[in-house]
N, C-alpha and C positions, 0 to 999 in steps of 0.2 A: 897796536897792543891794544887789547879789551876795553881800557876805559879811557881810550882817546877823547879829548874833549870834554871829561866829566870834570865837576870839581867836588871835592872831598873836604871836608872840615872836622879837623880830629882833637879833641880837648886833650888836655894833657900830653901833647904831642912832641915835646921836646927833649925827651929822654925816655930809656926804659923802653917799656912795653908800648907806650904811644909813639915813640921816635920809630920802633919798629914797624908798626901800622903804617905810619907815614911813608916810610921807605919802601913798602910793599906797594903803597897805590902811587907813588912816584914812578916805579919800576913797572907799573901796569899802563903807564901813560897818563895819569890823572893829573890835574892841578890840584894841589894840596897847601892847605892853609892850617898851620898848626897854631894853638893857643894855650897858653899858661900863664901862671903868675909870674914866672921869672922867664927872661930871656932865655935861648939854649946858651951852653957854654960852647957848642960847635953847632954850626948850620947843619941841619937835616938834608940829606942829600942821597941820589941814588940815580943810577942810570944816567949821570952827566945834568942832573937837574935838581932843582932846589925846593923846599918846600919855603912858604912865606910863614912870617911869624907875628901874631898879634900879642901882647901882654894884656891878660884878662883875669880878672877873678871870679870865677864862675859862680859864687854864691853871690854877685851882685847881679840881678835880673837886667838892669839898665845897660850894665858894662856888657853882657851877653847879647843884648840886643843891638848894641851898638856894633858890636863884632859882626854879627851877622848881617847888619845892613851893609858894612864895607866889604863883607864877603860879596854880596849880590851887587854891589855898586861896582867893584872891581871885575869881575867875572861875568855878570849877568846872569848868574843862576848858582842853585846849590843843588847838586845830585845826592849827596851822603854826607850826612851827620855820623861821626862815631864818636859816642861818648865814652871816652876813655878815662878821664881824669877822676882820680879817687886814691881810696889808702886811708891806712890806720895806723897808729902807732900799737906797742902790744900794750894792753892794759886791761885787767880783770875788771869787770864791771862796778864791783863794790870798791874798787881803790880809785874810780873815776868820779867826778861828780856828774849831775845831770847834764849840766851846760856841754862838759867835754864831749860826753857822748853825743847830745845832740847836734854838736858841730859833725861828726863822723855822718850820721845821717844824713844831714844837711848836704854836703859833699858828696855822698856816693849814692843819694836817692833823689832829693830835692833838686839839686843842681842837673842832673840829666833829663829829670823832668821838664823843667823849667827850659833847658836848651832845646828840648825837641819842640815844646810848644812854640816857642819863639822861631824855630826852623820850618815849622809846618807849613805855612804858604809858600814858602820857596820849594821846599820839597814836594809839595802837592802839585806845584807848575809843572817842574822837572820830570813828576812821577819817579821819585828818587826813594831813597829808603833810610833807616837809622839801623845803627847796630850799635846795640849797649854791650859794654864789656862788665860782664858779670862775673863771679867766682862760684868753685866749688863750696866755700865757706856758708853760701845761702841755700846749700842742700844738706850740709850736717853740720853737727855741734861746731862751734867756733869759738872755744875757749880762748880768753885774752883778746878776742875781737869779737866779741857778741854784737854790739852794735853794728859793727861793719857786715859781719854775717847777715843781721836782719835787713841791713838796707840791701843789701845784694838779692837778699829772697824778694822784696818787694820790687827791686829793679826789674827782675825775670816776669813778676806778676804785671807790672806796667806795661812791659813790651808786650805781653800777649794784649792785652786789654786795647793798647793802641793799635795792634795790628789789626784788631777787629773794628775799630771806631773810624781807622784812617783807611781802611781799604775802600776801593781798590787802587787808588792814587798812591800811596805810600806803603811799602812794605816796613815791617818793623822786625827785627829780629835780635837774640842775644849770643854773644860767645861766652860760655862758662868754663873759664880758665881754672886749670889746677896751679902748680908752682912754674915760675918763670925764672930765667937766669937773667938777672939785670946786674946794674952796677950797684944796687942796694940788696944782692942776696947774701954777702957775708954778714949784713946786718940783721938778717932773719935767720939764716941757717949756719954762722961761724965761718970758719976758715975752710980750706981745701978739704980735709977730712969731714968736716962736719956737713958738708954739701954731699961730698960722695955719699955719705950715710942716708942723708935725705933722698939722694937720686936713685938710691938702692930698694926705697919703698915705692917706687914708679916703675908698674909693668914695662913699658919701653925702656928703662933703665937710664933715663936721664932727665933733666928739667926741660922745660919748652926754651926754646930759642924767641927772641920777640919777632923774628921773622916767620916763626910758624903760626902766631897770632895774626899775623900781617897779611899771610897768604890767606888765612881763613876769613879775614874780613874782608879781603877783594872779592873772594867768591861769593858771599852773601851780597855785596854790593853790584854784582855783574849781572848781565842777563842770562848767566847760567843758572842762577838762582833766582830767576824771575816767577816761579811759583812757590817760592819759601818764603813764608811769612807767619810770625807768631810762632817761631822755632827757636830752640835753645840747643846750640851745637856745643857738643863737648870738646874742649882743646884741652885734655891734661893726661894725654899719655896712657890710657888706659885705667886711670882713676888712682888709688891707693890700695897695695897689698893689705889685705884684711890681717888683722893682728892675731886672730885666732888660727890663722894657718902656722905660724911660728910657734905660738904657744901650744897647740895639739900635739899628742905623743902618740895617739892610735897607728897612724900610718907612718911613722920615720922608720928608716932603716936602721937596724941595729948593728 
């Protein structure tokens, strides 16, 4: 398999998108270590193999350094860091205090920056790569999740800068995600009818599956993407159907 012998760390890799990414790397032959603040409800497995797990608060630089040191000690190398951990509750900016929104920025921007910096010596030695998990919220208005959108915009900018600073030894890219079906989807979109209505806004007609994201991450980490750095790869099913298409009347059939 294309990533045999490679070692990959996935932050927030115990459920949802992160677990899908970890499973895709396992299926591609990599040794995978996932970390999160809580242990997984069930082990992350694929292709008869299982990801190792460490409990880490990514907002604690000391804990992140300890985690990466343990990965290097156990496996002798690190080929790819996937900065997946993140997220936010729905909260209009005026309804949350500055500290609440600052914590969102800390998790979604500062924590990936810290993890990347601490992983850099290992990645440089392996001539590896970083995959940032971004969001379409970073490129369009994000009402209700403004701090999250701002952090994701910053994450893309950070990735492009690191791609220049760390070349040619380390490649850095971003996956820009649209809506993904996970166990938390009903909290965001409602019941089955609500999810179906949301899916109708996506040109490809469905939400992404975590495996869709995982396969894109494997591509960016593989030799097939060996000349790809500083890129933002859109994984959003074609984006969102523009509202004006439904509002316009000029070309509707009578």
